[in-house]
C-alpha positions as CSV (number, residue, x, y, z in Angstrom):
1,M,74.7,82.5,139.5
2,A,75.0,86.3,139.0
3,W,78.2,86.2,141.0
4,R,79.7,83.5,139.0
5,G,79.2,85.4,135.8
6,M,80.8,88.4,137.3
7,L,83.8,86.6,138.6
8,A,84.4,84.6,135.4
9,T,87.5,85.6,133.4
10,D,87.4,86.2,129.7
11,P,89.0,83.3,127.8
12,T,92.4,83.8,126.5
13,L,93.5,83.3,123.1
14,E,96.5,81.1,122.3
15,Y,98.7,81.8,119.2
16,T,101.1,79.1,118.7
17,A,102.7,79.9,115.4
18,G,102.5,83.6,115.1
19,R,100.1,86.3,115.9
20,G,96.3,86.7,115.2
21,V,95.6,90.0,113.8
22,L,92.3,91.7,113.6
23,Q,92.3,94.7,111.2
24,I,89.8,97.5,111.2
25,E,89.3,100.5,109.0
26,A,87.2,103.5,110.0
27,R,85.6,105.4,107.1
28,I,84.9,109.1,108.7
29,A,83.2,111.7,106.3
30,R,85.2,114.9,105.7
31,A,82.0,116.8,106.7
32,I,82.4,115.3,110.3
33,L,86.0,115.9,110.5
34,G,86.1,119.6,109.3
35,V,89.7,120.7,109.5
36,E,91.0,118.3,112.3
37,R,93.1,115.3,111.5
38,I,91.3,112.0,111.7
39,D,93.7,110.6,114.2
40,A,93.3,113.5,116.4
41,V,89.4,113.1,116.7
42,A,88.8,109.6,116.2
43,S,89.9,106.3,118.2
44,I,89.2,102.8,117.5
45,D,88.9,100.4,120.7
46,F,88.5,96.6,121.0
47,A,85.8,96.6,123.6
48,G,85.3,92.9,124.0
49,G,88.3,92.0,126.1
50,T,92.0,92.8,126.3
51,D,94.2,93.3,123.3
52,L,97.6,94.6,122.1
53,S,96.2,97.6,120.0
54,E,98.2,99.3,117.1
55,P,97.0,102.5,115.5
56,H,98.4,103.2,112.1
57,P,98.0,106.9,111.7
58,E,101.0,106.9,109.2
59,H,98.5,104.8,106.9
60,V,95.6,107.2,107.0
61,R,94.3,107.7,103.4
62,D,91.7,109.9,101.3
63,D,88.6,108.2,99.9
64,G,86.9,111.0,98.2
65,D,84.6,112.6,100.6
66,A,85.9,110.7,103.6
67,V,89.2,109.7,105.3
68,I,90.2,106.1,106.1
69,L,91.6,105.4,109.6
70,P,93.4,102.0,109.7
71,W,93.9,100.0,112.9
72,E,95.1,96.6,114.1
73,T,94.8,94.6,117.2
74,T,95.8,91.4,118.6
75,P,93.1,90.1,120.9
76,V,94.4,88.5,124.0
77,S,91.3,87.7,125.8
78,V,87.8,88.0,124.5
79,R,84.3,88.4,126.2
80,A,82.6,89.6,123.0
81,W,83.9,90.6,119.5
82,E,83.2,94.3,119.9
83,I,84.8,97.1,118.3
84,R,84.1,100.9,119.1
85,V,84.8,104.0,117.1
86,I,85.0,106.9,119.4
87,G,84.6,110.5,118.3
88,V,86.8,112.8,120.4
89,G,86.0,116.4,120.7
90,V,84.2,116.5,117.3
91,T,81.8,119.5,117.3
92,H,80.4,119.3,113.8
């Protein structure tokens, strides 16, 4: 049974009349960012399968004491609906 689970492939999603889009916005406090740009220190990842990721650093916007980083993806195969926001090199 364990081998069966390890060898199973993730179900593939079919889009017949367009493209399915999962949109995410990460809101990160300015105190964490310091002087760094949000897209230089934060990354968003669809960790639940394969996807066609499209970051949108050109649409970063201010939200008072935080910054918003938009991102979208088209899930291709899904094992779990899991999104990760990863901090890269944040020392604050």
